[in-house]
C-alpha positions in Angstrom: 0.3 12.2 -19.3 2.7 14.8 -17.7 5.9 13.6 -16.5 7.7 14.9 -13.7 11.5 15.6 -13.2 12.7 15.0 -9.7 13.8 18.2 -8.0 17.9 18.6 -8.0 17.8 18.3 -4.2 16.0 14.8 -4.5 18.2 13.7 -7.1 21.1 14.4 -4.8 19.7 12.6 -1.9 18.8 9.5 -3.9 22.1 9.5 -5.5 24.1 10.0 -2.2 21.9 7.2 -0.7 22.6 4.8 -3.5 25.9 5.3 -3.6 27.0 2.4 -1.6 25.3 0.3 -3.6 26.0 1.5 -7.0 29.7 2.9 -7.0 29.8 5.5 -9.6 26.2 6.3 -9.7 25.5 10.0 -10.9 22.6 12.1 -10.4 22.2 12.2 -14.7 22.6 8.5 -14.9 19.8 7.8 -12.2 17.4 10.3 -14.0 18.1 8.4 -17.4 17.7 5.2 -15.4 14.3 6.6 -13.9 13.5 7.8 -17.6 14.1 4.5 -19.0 11.7 2.5 -16.4 9.3 5.1 -16.1 5.3 3.2 -16.6 2.1 5.0 -16.2 1.0 4.7 -12.3 -2.7 3.8 -11.9 -4.0 6.4 -9.1 -6.5 3.7 -7.8 -6.4 4.2 -4.0 -8.7 2.7 -1.6 -9.5 3.5 1.5 -8.6 1.7 4.4 -10.7 1.1 7.1 -10.0 0.3 10.9 -11.5 -2.7 12.7 -13.9 -0.3 14.1 -14.9 1.2 11.1 -15.3 -1.9 9.3 -17.4 -3.1 12.1 -19.8 -0.4 12.5 -20.3 -0.1 8.8 -21.3 -4.3 8.9 -23.0 -4.1 11.9 -20.9 -6.5 13.9 -18.5 -6.1 16.8 -14.9 -5.5 16.6 -14.2 -8.7 17.9 -16.1 -10.0 15.0 -13.9 -8.3 12.5 -10.7 -9.5 14.5 -11.6 -13.5 14.2 -12.8 -12.8 10.6 -9.0 -11.5 9.6 -7.5 -14.0 11.9 -9.7 -16.9 9.9 -8.5 -15.4 6.7 -12.3 -14.7 5.9 -11.7 -10.8 5.3 -8.3 -9.4 3.8 -6.1 -6.9 6.0 -3.0 -4.5 5.7 -0.7 -5.1 8.6 0.9 -1.5 9.0 2.9 -2.3 11.8 3.0 -4.7 14.8 -0.3 -3.5 15.8 -1.8 -1.2 13.4 -4.1 -3.5 11.1 -6.5 -1.7 8.5 -9.2 -3.5 6.1 -9.8 -2.4 2.2 -13.4 -0.9 1.9 -13.6 -3.6 -0.7 -14.1 -6.1 1.8 -17.1 -4.4 2.7 -18.7 -5.9 -0.4 -17.5 -9.6 1.0 -20.0 -12.1 2.2 -18.2 -13.5 4.9 -20.8 -16.0 6.1 -20.2 -17.9 2.6 -16.4 -17.3 2.7 -14.7 -20.7 3.1 -17.5 -23.1 2.3 -19.8 -22.2 5.1 
C-alpha cells in the first residue's frame, strides 16, 4: 500500500486550524500523529440514488419511496435539510417483508 504525505500547504493549513484546540502544535508533530494513527482505508464506495432514481429502478412512485424512508423500511442518508439519498444496496431490500408484513 502506498502512503501519501500531505503537502506543506495542507500541513500548514491543518496546523493553523488546530492551533486553538492544541496550542503548540507543529506541522511535524501533526505529521507524526497522522503516521501513528494511519490505518488502511477501504475504498468501498456505494452509489447513492435520488428518490426518483430509486423509484424508477424499483418501479414505484417517488411518494412511495418517501413513505418507505419515513417508515424506516429503507435506509437513507440525509445530506442536508432537504437533500436525501438512498444507498444502492437498498435496491435489494424486499420492503414488502420488512417490518413483519
